[in-house]
N, C-alpha and C positions, 0 to 999 in steps of 0.2 A: 340516501344522503346526497346533498347537492355537491356537484363536482365543480371545482374551482378553476379547472384549466381544460375544459373541453376543447378538442381540436377545432380551430376556426375553419370556415369553409375555404376551399382553394380558390384564390382570386385570380389564378392564371399566372401569377408572377413566378411561382415555383410549382414544380410537378412532383407528384408522388413517385417515389422510387422504391419504397418499401413500407412495411408496417412493423410495429413494435410488439414483441412478445417477451415474456419473462418466465424463467424457471423458478418456482416457489420452492426454496430449499426445505421449508417447514412442512409443506403439504406434499412435496416430492412430485410435482406435476407442472406441466407447461400451461401457460394461460396467455390470453391477449391482454395488452395494457390499454386501459381506457383513459387514465389520467390520475389526478391526485384528489382525494376527498377533502372535505372542509377541515377535517381534523389532522390532515397531513399524511394519511395512509395511502399507499399505492393502490389505485383502483384497478381490479382485474376482472376479466370476463372469461367464461369457459371458452376453450379453444375450439370453436366451430365456425364454419363458413358463414353461417347465418348472422353472426355478430361481427364479422370482419370489418364492416363499415364503421363500427364504433371504435376500433383500435386506433391508437395514435399513429399518424402517418409520418414518414420520414423522407426528406428530399435527398438528392444525390450527393449532397455535401454533408449529410448527417445531421441536418437541422430538423428538430421536432416540430410538427404543426401543433404547437400549444402556445398559450400565453407566456410560458416561461422560456420558450425557445431552447437553446442549448443548455441553459441553466436548469432545465427540468430535472436533470440528474441529481441536483443538490437541493431539491425542495421537498422530498418525501422521506418519511421516517423509516428507520431500520433498513437502509440500503443494502446492508450485508446479507439480508435474507434472500435477495433476488439476483439472478444472473440475466441480463438483458440481451436480446437478439434483435438485429435489424434484418427482418426477413424480406427478400425480394418480393414485390407485389404479385408476381405471377405464380408464386409458390402457394399451393393449397394450404389452408390452415391446418387441416388434419395431418398433412404430410410433415409440416414444420414441427407440429407438436410431437409427432412420433420420433423425429430426428433429435430434437432437443432433449427429450427424455432419455433416448438411447445414449446420447453423448455423456450423460452423467455416470454411466456404468464404466468402471475401470477398464474392462476388456475392449471397449469400443473406441480405440484410438483413432481409427480411420474416420469415424463419424465426427469426432472432436475436431480433427484437422479440417474436415469439409466445412464445419461450422465456424472455424476460427475467424474467418474474414467477416462474419456477421455479428461477432460479439461487440456489445457496447459496454465499455468498462467504466465503472464508477469507482474511483479510488477511495470513496468515503464508506466507512462501516456505520457511521452514525450521522444524524442530522443535528445541526446546532440547536434546533428548537426542542430536541429531546433532552438537552442537558439540564440537570437539576441545579440551578444557580443558588437556590436556597442552601443546598448541601455545601456548595463551594463557599458561600459566605461564611458558613460555620468554621471553615478551614482558613478563613482569611483571604480567599481568592475571589476576585470580581471578574466580570467579562473583560473589562479593559486591561486588567493585569495579564490575562492569557493572550488577548489579541495583540498586545504591545510587546510580548515576549518572543521575539524572533518569529518562528513558524510554529509556536507551541500549540495553538488551537487547531490549526490545520493538521498537524501531525496527529493530534488526539482524535480528530474526526476520521482519520485514516486507520485508526486502530493502533497507533504507535504511542509511545510515551512522549511527554512534553520535551521540547528541545533543551530546556534548562530546568534546574531544580529551584523550588520555591521554599520559603520558610512556612511551614505548616504548623498550625496550632489548632487542636481539636479536643473536645471534651472526651474524657474517658472515665473508667471506674475509679481511677487513681487521681482524678482531678483534670488538669489540662496537660495533654500530651503534645509535645512540640519537637520539631526537628526539620532538617532540610531534606526535601524529597522531590522526585519527579512525579507527575500525574499522568494517568491514563484513564480511559473510559471502559466500562464493561457493562454487559446487559445481564441483569439477574434472572432468576427462573420465571419471574412474572413479566419479563420483557422491558423492565424499567432500566434506563441508563443511569449508571452511578459512577462516582469517582473512585479510582483505585490509587492508593498511595504507595510509592516506591521509595522508601527511606534510603539514604546513603548508609551503606553497611561496610563491614570489613571485607577486604579482598579475599577471594577464595584461596585456599592453601593446597600445596601438594598432598595428595592422598585423600583429599575431600571427596565424598561421594555426592554425585548429583544424579538423581533419577536412575540409580543402578550403574552409573558410569564413574570410575575413579580417575580423578584428574592427575596428570603427570606434570613433571617439571617443564617438559617441552610444551604441553598443552597450555600451561599458564603463560609461558613465554610468547606463544602465538596469539593467545587471547589478549594479552597486554599490547601486542604490536599492532594487530589489525582489527581487534574486536571480535574476530570469528575464529573457530577452531581450525578451519581449513580443510576439514574432512567430515565425513558422516560417521556417526557412531550409533550403536544400538542403545536406546534409552527406554525406560519404563514410561509409557504414555498413559497408563491406567493403573493406579495403585490397587484398585479393587481386584482386577483380574490378573495383575502383574504382566500385562501384555507389553512387549517391547517391540519397537520398530526403529528403522534407521532415521536418525534426526540430525539436523544442523544444530550447532551449539554456538551461542554468542554471549558476550559480556558487555554490559553498559559501562562506558569508561567513567561516567560520573558517579553512578550509584553502586557499581560493582555487582549488580544483580545479573544472574545468569538466566538466559532465555534458551528455550528449545523449541523446535518446530519439526514435525514429521516431514520427511522429504516429499511424500506424496501430496502434501497440502500446499506446496510451493510451485508456482509457475515460473519455470526457467525461461527467460526470453531468448529467442534466437537472434534478435536484432536489438542493439542498444544504440539509441540516437541513429546515426547513419552507418554504424559499424555492424556488419553481419558476422556473427560468430561461425567459425569453421566447425565441422563436425567434431573435431578433437577438442576445440575450445568449449563447445557446448557440453560435451561429456565432462570436461574438467570442471566447468561451472556447476554441473549437476552433482558432481562429487563433493562440492563445497570448496574447491580450490580457488586460489586467486588467479584471475585471467586479465593480463594487460591488454589494453585496447587504446586506440587513437581515433578520435571522432571530430567532426566539424560541428561547431555550434552555430546558433542562429546569427551570431555577430561575424561569422566568416573565419574565425580563428580555429586552429586545431588544438585539441587538448589531449594530453597523454595521462593516463591513470590506469588503475586496475578496477575491476568489478569483482564482486564476491557475493555469494548467497548469505544473507543474514537473518537469523532467527529473530533478533531484536527489531529489525526493520521489516520483518515479514515479507522478505523478497530480496531482489538484488539491490546492492548499494555501491556507490562510488567510494573508493577508499582514499582518493586524493593523496594527502601527505603520509597516509598510513601504508601506501603501496610498498611492497617489498620486491616486486618483480618488474622487469623492464621488457619492452618489446624486443623480439628477436631481431638481430641486425638485418637479416634479409627482409623481413617483414617491414621494418622501419624504412629501409631504402626504397622499397616498392611504394609505400605510402607517401614518402617525400616526393617521389616522382609524380605521383598523382595529385599532389597538392598544388602544382603549378606555381610554386613560390609564395604561396599564402602564408601568413604569419603563423608560427606554431607557438603554443603556450603550454608550459609544463605545469598545469594546475590552474586554479581560479585566479583571475586578476581583476583589478578595478581601475578604470581610467580616471585619473585625477580630475576632479571638478565636474564629472559626469555621473548621473545616477545610474546605478546598476539596473540592467534589465531584470525582469522577474526571474528568468532562468538562472542568470548569474547570481542574483541575490540569494536564491535558494541554495546554491553551491556554497556561497560564503557563510550562510547560516549553518550548513552542515559542517563546514570546516571548523567553525568556532566551537560547535558543540562537541567535536572530537578531540579537543585539546586535552592534555593529561590532567589539568587542574579542573576541579568541579566548577561549573558556572552556577552561581547562586544569586538569586534576586535579593535585593535589600529586604531586611525584616520589615514587616508592616505593623 
């Protein structure tokens, strides 16, 4: 099949720093990345030295030698199927293949750390071209509705639920089923991307069972305050086998839906923005606890908030106004001394009359979606 983004020849303006390889989670093997096929699939080759010349090259700034440039990451289907690696050009392909495949095994933590600097992260699990807009139209949803609803489409492509709830009307056996709901995407057994509907439901109650875990009064208080349980608990992850594993638990503040995620499936960052977690802070975050931080944004201001692992967000999230912890006084004083008098901001701000930068806008969107009242789009 014709390839639509073969790497162009090096014109001397940039020099090759590495080459691109991928771990195919479906086939459980490492391969070289050649490009994107005409139908949007990632084109790969067997990982051998003979084909290395056809692998996509990467310069020292992380730019891909393709027609898509850096946007290459967002132009192929099913991005969640692959883990990408920028391998130094002097590394033999077979050696890279061996290390990449070894890094997937739980016991090989040292290999994972060795390859950490080579990972190329794509925060999308789906490609927009994979979305079934005909199905969306049956629910009363159009591309413009999603694109103009805060960060809803972007969040859905990342595997999260939409930022707001929509009024959904769809045909059912009883006629026309309707209600307010958030939307997300999922991939069925045939690999087809479809919409999942998350209707607003009653809030969970004390004593309610969720995947083998019984919710307590304190649990609900914490979930209502921060959206997360603040600890890990054993939950049933497979109803067939009754297997239980430590999981994070979160609640969507709009739909009241509970989400779980096994601890082993979440990557806990050691650095958030320019803030490096101490070993004790990292362990606290790993346990699901709230960790207060202070970081410097691109606009030069300092922000104080807390981070926490979230099953609903599939990773770390900023709590902003939901924070219940503050920085320790000694830590705060040390950071104030390091700030050299730069402005400190307690949470997201907007300068009057000036448009928000992309980073600030995303924080404002997150803040609005975490209000206690559901955010509903007008009925269509």
